[in-house]
C-alpha positions in Angstrom: 113.1 128.9 112.5 115.1 127.2 115.3 114.3 126.1 118.8 116.9 125.4 121.3 116.1 123.6 124.6 118.6 124.2 127.4 118.8 122.2 130.6 120.9 122.6 133.7 122.0 119.1 134.3 123.1 120.0 137.8 119.4 120.6 138.7 117.4 117.5 139.3 114.2 119.0 137.8 116.0 119.9 134.6 117.6 116.4 134.5 114.1 114.9 134.6 112.9 117.3 131.9 115.9 116.4 129.7 115.2 112.7 130.1 111.6 113.2 129.1 112.6 115.1 126.0 115.2 112.5 125.1 112.8 109.6 125.5 109.8 111.3 123.8 110.3 109.5 120.4 110.7 106.2 122.2 107.5 106.8 124.1 105.6 107.7 121.0 106.9 104.5 119.3 106.0 102.4 122.3 102.5 103.8 122.2 102.2 103.1 118.5 103.5 99.5 119.0 101.0 99.0 121.8 98.1 100.3 119.8 99.0 97.8 117.0 99.2 95.0 119.6 95.9 96.0 121.1 94.2 96.1 117.8 95.5 92.6 117.1 94.2 91.4 120.5 90.8 92.9 119.8 90.6 91.4 116.3 91.5 88.0 117.6 89.1 88.0 120.6 86.4 85.4 120.3 83.3 87.4 120.9 84.7 90.9 120.4 83.4 91.9 123.8 85.7 90.2 126.3 89.4 91.1 126.1 91.8 89.2 128.3 93.3 91.7 130.8 96.5 89.7 131.0 97.0 89.9 127.2 96.6 93.6 127.3 98.9 94.1 130.2 101.6 91.9 128.6 101.3 93.8 125.3 101.8 97.1 127.2 104.8 95.8 129.1 106.3 94.3 125.9 105.9 97.7 124.1 107.6 99.6 127.0 110.4 97.1 127.2 111.0 97.1 123.4 111.6 100.8 123.5 113.3 100.9 126.9 110.7 103.0 128.6 110.7 103.1 132.4 107.7 105.1 133.3 108.7 105.5 136.9 111.9 107.2 135.9 109.9 109.6 133.7 107.4 110.7 136.3 109.2 110.7 139.7 
């Protein structure tokens, strides 16, 4: 079984769809990396209830940067 995706790279909507397909593995890896970072943050929290918002935000940004994900370019 084969699947072939075709994109008209002269069409801006197709360019966006192509970019999303090309970056899909990177996005999945970034989410995986973030979930591991988040698990570590939760495990290291002092009381298990309070999680530092800045640590979570930084972990998210680091994961996106690590896999060169620019969310704005994938949704606009």
